[in-house]
N, C-alpha and C positions, 0 to 999 in steps of 0.2 A: 055271577056277581054283578050288581049294578055298577054303572060308571062312577057314581058318587062314592060308593064303598071302595071300589078299586082305587080311585084317586086318593081317598083318605088313607088307605093302606100304604100306597106308595109314598105318600108324604110322611107318614109315621115312620116307615123304614128309613127314609132319607134323614129325618131328624135324629134317629137312633144312630145311624152311621156317622153323622157329624159329631155326635156326642162321644162316640167311641174312638174318634180320630181315624176312621176307615174312609179316607177321602176317595179312594178308587171306587168303592161301592157307592158312595154318595154321588160321584160323577155319573156312574151307570144309571142310578135311579133318577137323576135330574134329566137325563136324556129320555128316559121312559115317560116322565111327567110332561116334558115338552111335546113329545110325540102324541100324547093323549089329548092335548089341547087344553088341559086344565090350567086354571089361573095359578101363577106362581106365588108362593108366600114370600114374605119379606126376607126370610132366611134363604130361601131358594133363589130369589133374585140376587141377593148379596153373593151367594156362592157362584152363580152364573157370571156375575161381574168379575169375580176373582179369577175364574177360569179364562175369561176373555183377556184379562190383564196379563195372565201368565203366558197366553199364546202370543200376545203382542210383544212381551219381553223376549220370548224365544225367537221370534222373527227378527227382533232388533239385534239379538246376540248372534244370530246367523249372519246378519249383514256385517257385524264387527268381525266375525270369524273369517268371512271372505276377504275383508280388508287386511286382516293379519296375514293371510296366505299371500296376498299380493305384495305386502311388505316383505315377507320372507323371500319371495322370488326376486324382488328388487335388491335385497341385501346380497343374495347369491350372485346376482349379476355384477354388483359393485365389487364384491370380493374378487371376482375373476379379473376385473379391471385393475384395481389397486387396493388390495386387502387392508394394508396398514392404515390408509387414509379413509377408506370407505366406511369402516365400522367405528373408528375412533375408540371410544371407551366402551362400546357395546360388546359384551362377552358372548362369544359363540360357544362357550363351554356349558352354558345353562340352557335347558329347554324352555322355550317361550310358551307360557300357558296358552292353550287353545280354548277360547270361550265355548266353542261348540262341544268339546269334550267335557269341559267343566259342567256345562248344562246337562249333558247326557248322564254323567255320574250323579249329579245332584238330584235329578229326576228319578233315576232308577233306584237309588238308595234312599229316596224319600227324605231328604234332609229337611230338618226343622231346626233353625238356629234360635234357641230360646233366649240366649244372651250372647255376649261377645265370646264366652269361653265354653259354652255348652252346646253340643251338636247332637241332636237326636237322629238316629238312623234306623228305619224300620223296613228298608227294602234291600235289593241286591241285584246284581247283573246276572240274571239267570242263564244267559247264553254261555257265560264263562264258568260260573260256579256250579251249575248243574253237571256239566261235563266233567269238571274237576272232581266234584264229590263222587260221582258215579265211578270214575276211574279209581279213586282212592278206596272206595268200598270194595271194588273188585280186587284191588291189590291186597287188601287185608284178608278177604276171603281166601285168596290163593295162599297167603302166608299161613293162615289158620288151618287150611286143608293139609299143609305139610306138617305143621306143628302138632296137629291133633293125632298124628300117628304115634307120638311119644306116649308112653304109659302114664307119665306124670303130668300130662298136658293140663289137666284141670287144677292141679296144685300150682303149676307155674302161672296159670291164668289168675287164680285167686290171690297169689302173692302180688302180682302186678296191679290188680284192681285195688287191693287193700292199700298198697303204697300210694297210688294215684289219689285215692279217696282221702288221704291225709290232708289234702288241700282244703277239703270242706271244713275241717276242724282248725284251720289256721296254722297247720304244721307244714314243714318242708319235706316233700317226698325224697326218697333216695335215688329213684330212677335207675337202680342198678340191676333190676331183675330182667330175666331173659325176654319176657314179653312186655316190659315197660314201654318200649317204643310203640308197640302195636296198640296198647291201651291208650297211650297219649294220642296217637293218631285218630283213634275212635272218638275220644271224649273231648279233647281240647284243641286239636290241630285246626279244625275248620274254623272255629271261632277266632283263633289267634291269627290265622291267615286272613280272615275277613277284616280283623282289626289292622293287620299289617298293610293290607291293600289300601285301607282308608288313610293310614298314616303316610304312606308314600304319596297318595293323592293330595293330601294337604300340603306336603312339601312341594309337590309339583305345582299346585295351585298358587303357592306363595312365590313361585319363580325361583326356587332354590334347588331344583333337581338337576344335577350335572348330566351332561350327555355321556361322559365317561365316569363311571362310578367305581370308586375303590372302597369297599365295605369291610369293616371289621365287625363281625357279629359275635358278641361275647355271650357265652353260655347259649350257643346257637341251637341246641337240640337238633331236630331233623332239618333245619334250614328254613324255619317258618318265615323269617324275614325275606329270604330270597324268593320263596313261593309267592308272597304277597306282591313283591315287585314284578315278578314274571306275569302274574294274572292282571295286574294293572296295565302292563305294556300290551298284553293280549287284548284287553278291552279297548285300548287306545289305538289299535292298529289302523282303523279306518279314519282316524282323526288327526294323528300326528304325522307330518310329512318327514320328520327326522327324529325317530326314536333313538334312545341311547345306543351307541355303536359297540360298547364294550362294558362288561361288568366284571371287576375283579372281586371275588367273594372269598374272604378268609374266615373260616369257621373255627372258633375257639370253643371247644366242648369237651367235657370230662368223659362222657359216655360214648365210646366208639360205636355201640350198637345204634344209638340215635343217629349219628352221622351216616352210618352205613345204610340204614333203612331210608333215611331221607334221600341219599344219593341214588339208591335203587329206584325209588319212585320217581325222582327227577328224570332219570334216564328213560324210564318207561313212559312218562307222561309229558314232561316239558320239552325234552330234546326233540321228539318226533314232530312237534308242532311246526307249522310253516312259519309262524311268527316267533319261533323259539329265541329266547334271550341269548345273546352271544356272551356266555359267562365262562370265566376261568375260576375254578375252585381250588382252594388249598385248605387242607384239613389239619388242624393242630389238636390232637387228642390229649389234653392236659387240663388240670384243675386250675382255676383262677387263683386258688390259695397256694399254688406252687409257682406263682408268677416270677418270683425272684430267680428261680432256677431255669425258667423257660423263656424269660423275656428276650433273650438274644435271637429267638426264632422269629419274633414279630417285627416286621419292617418298621423302621423309625420314620416319623414324619411322612408317612405314605398315604394314609387314609383320609379321604375327604368326608366320609361318613362313618362314625362308630355307633353301633346300635347295641342297646341292652334292652331286651324285651322280656319282661316278666321274670327276670332273675334278680329279685330283691328279696332277701331272706326274712322270714318271720322271726327266727332265732336272733336275739340281739347281738350275741358274740359274733356269729357268722356275718351278720349285717355290717357290723363295724369293720371287720376284717375286709370284707368285700369292697366297701366304700374306699378304704385306703388303697386297695389294688386298682380300682377303677380310676382314682385320681392319678396314679402313676401311669396307667395306660393312656389316659387322655393327654398327659403332659408329654409322653415320649412318642406316641404313635400318630396323633392327629395332626393333619396339615395345618398351617398357620390360619387359613380361612375356612377350615373344615367345620362340620357340625356334628353334634351328638344327638341321637334320637333315643329318647327314653320312653318306654311303655310300661305302665304299672297299673295294676287293678286299683280301683278307687278305694275299696275298703282297706287294702293293704297299705296304701299311701298314708291314710289318716291314722290307722292303727299304730304305725311306727312312732307316731308322736303323741299317742294316748288321747287322740281327739276323735270324736264321732263325726262322720261326714254329715253335713247339713246343707241347707239352701243358702248359707251365708257366702256371698262372693268374696267378701273381705277375708274371711277365714280361709277359704280355698286358695286365694292368691298368696296369702301368707305361708301356708303349708307348702305349696308348690315352690315358692322362692327359697324357702328354707331347705327343701329337699335338693334343689339344684345347687345351692351354695355349698352344701355339705360335700357335693361331688366336685367342688372346685370349678364350677361352671357359672356362666351368666345366662339368664333366661332370654330366649328370643321370643317365643310364644308358646302357648299351650292350649289344648282343647280337651274337654271332657267328653268322650264319646259314649253315648248311652242309648239303649234301646227304648227307654221310657222317657217320660216327660218331667222327671224329677231327679235330683241328686240322691235324695233319700229313698229307701225302699218303698215300693207302692204295694197296696193291698191286692191280693189275688193276682200276683204276677203271672201264675200259670195260665189263668184265663186270658190275661192281656197278651201273653206270648202266642197262644193258640189263635187269637183273633187278629193279631197285628204283625207278627214277625215271620220271616221266611222259614219254612220247614226244611230240615235236613232229611229229605225224603229217601235218600239212598243209604244214609248212615243209620237212620233210626231203626230199621229192622235188625241190624247187627247189634245195636245198643240194647234193644229189647231182648235179643237172644242171649247175650253174654252178661249183661248187667242185671238181667231179670227185673227190669222196670217196665211199667205199663203205660208209658207216655212217649210221644215223639220228641225228638230234639228240635230246637229252633236256633237259628243264628242269633247270637246276642252279644251285646257290648256293655262293658262297665270298666272302661279304661281311660286313664289320662295319657294322652300323647303329647310329649314335651320335647320341644326343639331348643337346644342350647349351644353355646360356644365357649371356648376357653376365654 
């Protein structure tokens, strides 16, 4: 192939990569074009300038990070001399955001802030999530190896799959079948941990993550929220000089099998880690709809973070009842300056108000505020986390996912085997992360 043809082909591939939003491939191709000695096009020069600006920004943030560490050391020295006067009004109970770690997450997850409230994420921290996913796949394989000895294994499997698939039709699963936890772990757990990781990161970035966290996780399932926090701390290990020293985690969940499987995997994967979270677990196996009879169990005014992740019902009657219960829990159990973290799928949020999700920022803000106010809360901030570049569905999402989103390479073979589908899974997002206060 002549140099002219080779240069044209590289330039064509570069323009295609830019058009598809595949910036990593575009960067690789730009390096090849520069090595070849070919003259850069206007777009290639612009992209080169962008990369140089990003490198300059990273260098600048590293300098800021070093200054933050020096400031932290100075604070510690002042604390030893005269703590009450040295820190004044500075709170030592909140983790100081580390610019170097923020830059690390932003780059690895390929953040694109399309506007103030919409954050596109098409990357992942492979160091942490690959190991986590592989261990989860091995855990499920071991469980299925034992379960498959039962004569009715395939019937149990079909019942659980059919129940979980109710979500596709906008219905609420019962989650009561013997293999429901396993099917949830296969189908939705990784995506939801991925989202929880980013939710905790946004709280940390905003300077609102306590060093000692008391969490009430309502409708906790297998502890998805706890796993998201544990993986975030695992990612931050080489960046944060003083990670949280203690996590008190209270799981309120109706299905004991979910709690049990979640705890099994936690003990097998999280606890053996050198950077394991120092967590105290308490499990309350009861329905939120029986809150009046169970409320005495839940500590009053104890939690600085109450979380509801994806437990917002499609059925209108169940939704109204749950909102009344949530209001009571926030009133009775949240500390005076505590926060509430709400995570809800985009389609479900808008469907509850009979509105179709659109690109309208005014409509979005109105819906989010109405949702928060119904829960008796005041909005602090919110972000729409998405894998795509729009709020509305995009055409050919499957093609977009294969070309741009991280693959679940260890879980996909299990998914193909048991769900009988012919495609791989990708990590994806379509969730509103909302922080609120009383």
